[in-house]
Structure formats: structure tokens, C-alpha cells
N, C-alpha and C positions, 0 to 999 in steps of 0.2 A: 499388597498392591497388585500382585499378579492375578488376583481373582477378578479385577476390573480392567487392568491395563496390561499391555505387553511390556515386560520388564527384561532388561538386559543387565546382567550382573558382571561387573569387572572386579576382580579380586585385588587389584591395586590401581593406583592412579593412571599408570601408563596403559593398562589393559582397558580401563574405563574409557580413556581417550580414544583408543583404537575402536572401541564399540561405538563411540559417538561418531567417529568418521564413517564407519560402515553403515550405521542405522539412522543417523540424523534424528535423534529423539526430540520430542516436543518438551521434555522436562528432564532435569538432572537432579537426582537425590544423591548426596555424597556425604561421607564422613569427612572430618578434617584430617585426622591422623591416619594416613595410609602409607604403605611402602611405595617407593619410587617417585611419587608425586603427591603433594598434599591436596586435600580437597579444595583449598583456597586457590591453588595454582590450577587445578582441574576446572574450577568454575570459570576462571579467566580464559583458559584455553577453549572451554566449551563454547563460549560466545564467539571466539575467533573462528572455530571450526564450523559451527553451524551457521553463523551469520544471522542467527535468529535473535533479535533483541527482545522479543516477547516471550521466549521460552523460559518458564520459571526455573529457578534453581533453589533447591531446598537443602540447606546444610543440616546434617544430622550428626551430633557429636556430644561426647562427654566433656569436651574441652569447653569450660563455661566462662573463662575470663573475658572481660569486656573487650580487650584488645583483639582477641581472636574472633569474637562475634562481630565486631565492627569490621575487621578485615574481610570476613565472609560476606557481609552486606556490601562492602565497597567493591568486592570482586564480582558483584552482580547477583548475589543471592536475594531472593524475595522473602525468604523465611529462614529461621534458625531454630531447629528443634533440639532440645537438650535430652541427652540420654540419662537415665532410662526414660523411655517414652511409652505411651500406650499406643498400640497399633491402630486403634480406632481414631485416636487424635491425629496420627500421621496421615491416615486415609482421608480424614476430614480436611486437613490442611492441603493435601494434594488436590482434592476436589475443588477446594476454594481457589487454589492457584490456577487450575484449569478454567474455572468460571471467570476469573479475572483476565486470563489470557484471551478468552472468547470475547469478553467485553472490549478489550484493547484492540482486537482484530476488527470487531464491528466498527469501533470508533475510527480506526484507520481507513476502513473501506468507505465510511460515510464522509470522511474528509476528502478522499479521492473523488467520490461522486460529486461532492460540492465543488471541488476545484475544477472538475470536468465541466460542470454546469457554468461556472464563471468564465472559463476559457471559451466555451461554446457560445455563450452570450456575447462576449467581446468580439469573437470572430464573426458572428452574425451581424453585429452592428458595423464592423469594418467592411464587410462585404456589401451590406445593404446601401450604405451611403454612396459609394461609387456607382453601383448598379442603378440607383435612382437618378444619379447625375447623368448617366448615359441615356437612360430612358427619357428623361426630361429634356435632354439636349437634341434628340433626334427630330422631334416635331419642328422646332425652330430652324434646324439645319435644313430640313426638307423645304420649309417655307422660304428660306433664304436662297436656295438653289433653283435654277430654272427647272420647270417640270420635265423638260426633255432629258435632263440628267438623272432625275430621281424616279422615273417610271420603273416598274418591275422588270422590264425587259432590258434595262441598261445595267452595266457592271456596278455603277455607283448606287443605283436603286437596290440592287441585290445585296450589296454590302451593307447599306443602311438597314435593310430588313434583317439580315443576319445579326447585326449589332443589336438591334432592338430585341430580337428573340433571345439572344445570349444574355443580355442584361436582364430581361424578364426572368430567365431561368435562374440567374444568380440571385435576383430578388426573391424568388420563390424559395430557393434553397435557404436564404437567410431567414425567411419567415419560419420555415420548418425547424431550423436550428434554434431560433428564439422560442418556439413552442416546446422543443425538447428541453431547453435550459429552464423554462418555466416550470416544467414538471419536476 
């Protein structure tokens, strides 16, 4: 594996866990039967320490009973390779796990972008409706008030103009947000 990847080797479970804390690896390959901490326990702790739900765990072991294999998978392992193994098979399985991780990361990012688009669209609609209401209310308000109050040189006239400009800016912002969400 070290020909393609950076590999940190822990000689027992506790040493491996310390390496996980120090280096935050993107994958764990572990034996089951190790001194100080089993590979099953290490797999559980790996998830806790890294907080990375997508980092693959591959269990590599001569322990072949179904109970141990199931325990490894339930501890978070994505694969269980039986010893003796062919190095080329292990390398192929590691590559496959990294491809799956990359796909999962892409899917997660796509979901985030989709959620952002939905939120943006909703926000744009929520902004546009009151902005349109304000813009549409200003003309009737001007018509209902005496012209002496609404001229540009009066305080009320200046406030009406500011309200109209601000509502138009909010309307334009909501149109831009909708265009972004549409993309």
C-alpha cells in the first residue's frame, strides 16, 4: 500500500489509535487479533476519533468465523479480507473503497448544493412577496395623500422614495437569488 498511499503502521491497537489521533487518516486497515486493543474496538474508536463517517475501514484477519466478521462489519468496516491474502487483491480493495468514498463525498456535496438551492429559492420568494407589496402600495399611497405632502422636497415624499428604492432593491435581490437557485 505504501507505494501508492501514505501508510502509518501501529504495532498494536493502542499505538494505531494514537496514530489515528495524530494523522487523521482517510482509511483504516486493521487486523482483528492485536495486543492491547482488538481491531474491532479500534474500528469503533477510529470513527469516534476521526468523526469521519465516510472513511473506509478494512479488516484484515485470519479469524474467519462468522461472528467475528459480522462484529467487524457492525463496528463500521466496509470490507473484511481473509488471511492469507494476495497483496494485489488488498490493493484493489483499498482502491475500490477510496472510489466509493469519493462517490459518497460527491453525493454529499450534491445534496448540500441542492439544499442550498431550495433554501435560496424559498428565501427569494419570501423576500419578493413583501417587496412587491411595498412597491405596489406606494403609488396608491402617493395618490391618496395631498401632493404637498408627497413632493420630493418634503420629509414624507423623501421617505416614500426611499421605501420604493429599498423595495425595488429587495425585489432585484430576490430575482438574483431565484436565478441562482435555478442554476
